[in-house]
N, C-alpha and C positions, 0 to 999 in steps of 0.2 A: 263533328261523327268521327267515331272511332274506326280504327282499323278493319276491326270485325264488319263493320258496316259497310267500309269502302266495299270489300271483299265482297259480301253478298252482293251489293248494287253490281259491282262487274261481271261476277259470276254467275246472276240472271240475266243481263245484257247481253254477254256473250250466248251465254243457253237459248235465247231468243232469236239470236241472230243468226247463230248455226240451223235452227228448226225454221227458218224464214230461207236459208239460203236452201235447204234440202227440199223444202217444200216448191220453192222457183225450180230448181233444178229437176224434181219429178215433173214439175209440166201443172202442178195442182192449184199454182195462184197464179196473180198476173200473166196470165196467156191472154194471147190475140188468135187461137185457134181451137178446135176442137179434137179430144180426143175419145177413139171409139176401139171397141172391144177387138179381138179377133174375128168372133163370129159376127160382127157388123162390117168390118172390112172386108170379110169373107162375102157375103151376104151383097154388097154394094158390087164387087167386082163380078159377082155371079151374073147378077140382073142388070147393070149402070155402064154402058160403055163414053160413059161422060167422067171416069173416072181412070188414073194414071198409079201406076203402083212403082213405088220407089225404096229399093233399099238402100241405107246411108253407112254400111258396115264396110268393111276390109275388103278388098280383092279375095285375100283366103278365107274368109269366113263366108264369103258369096260362094264360093267355088265348093264350099263343104254341103252348103244347103242354103235354097232359097225358095221365094214363091214364086209359083209359075207366072210368067210374065213382068216379075220385076225387071225394073231398070238400075243400074248400078250407080251411084254418085257416090264417092265416101264422103262422112258428113266434112271430114279434113281440107276437102277442094269443092265443098258444094258453093258456098260464096264466089268463087272464080268460075264456075260450069253453068252461075245460072240462064247463061245463053243455050244452053243445050236442052232448057226446058219453055223456050217460049211458046214452042208450035204448041205447049198444053195448058199454056197461063189462064186458059176459059177453062180447064176443067179441074175436078176436086185430085189435090196430090194425096194418097193415102202410101204415108210415109212409115216404114219400120227399122229396128236395128234388132241387137240381140236380145233387149232386157227392156227396152223403152226410152233410156237414159239419153243416147246420143240421137234420136228420132225427137226428140224433146227440142236438142238444141237445132238440129234440121230445121223442123218446124218453123221456129222463132225465126231462123233464119228465111224461111219461104214466106212466111207472114207477111215480116218485115218489108220483103221484095214483091207483094202485091200478089204471090198465089195464094190456094186455098188448101193450105194441108190438113190434114187428120193423121192425126198422132195414133198411132195402133199401142193400146196400152201393152204391156210386158213385151213387147218386140215378138221374134219368133220363138223364141221360148215359150212364152205364154199361145201362140198359133198351133204351137205342136201340142202342148200341153192339153189343148183342147181337142183335139183330135184329127186337126184339119192338113191337109197333104202338103206338102215340099218336094221339090226338090234334089236329088241327091247328086 
């Protein structure tokens, strides 16, 4: 096998690995939770009292704006604060962040620990883009 052929194989393996990692981090593959649109999340919040809204951004982001009724537990400390969510374990937990990346991480943590997360695609950015209300 020539150096060029080896390089091509390594290049394609690396490219595929990066593509799989990207799809995994976006929650497109290997998920054990559902992702929903902001409008679907808003509809659930409006008609269903068996849901809990969780913001996994930083306290600074939360103070800037957030969805009404949200509880803040930053994703960085979510794993060690799961006890704060024990009273909502039987509810669906709508999870959002800024753009949808941290909420995927949080949804994986929640699902792994027996919760029922619903990840909001596009986060609060998409929520606002769809004209839905936030608290400033």
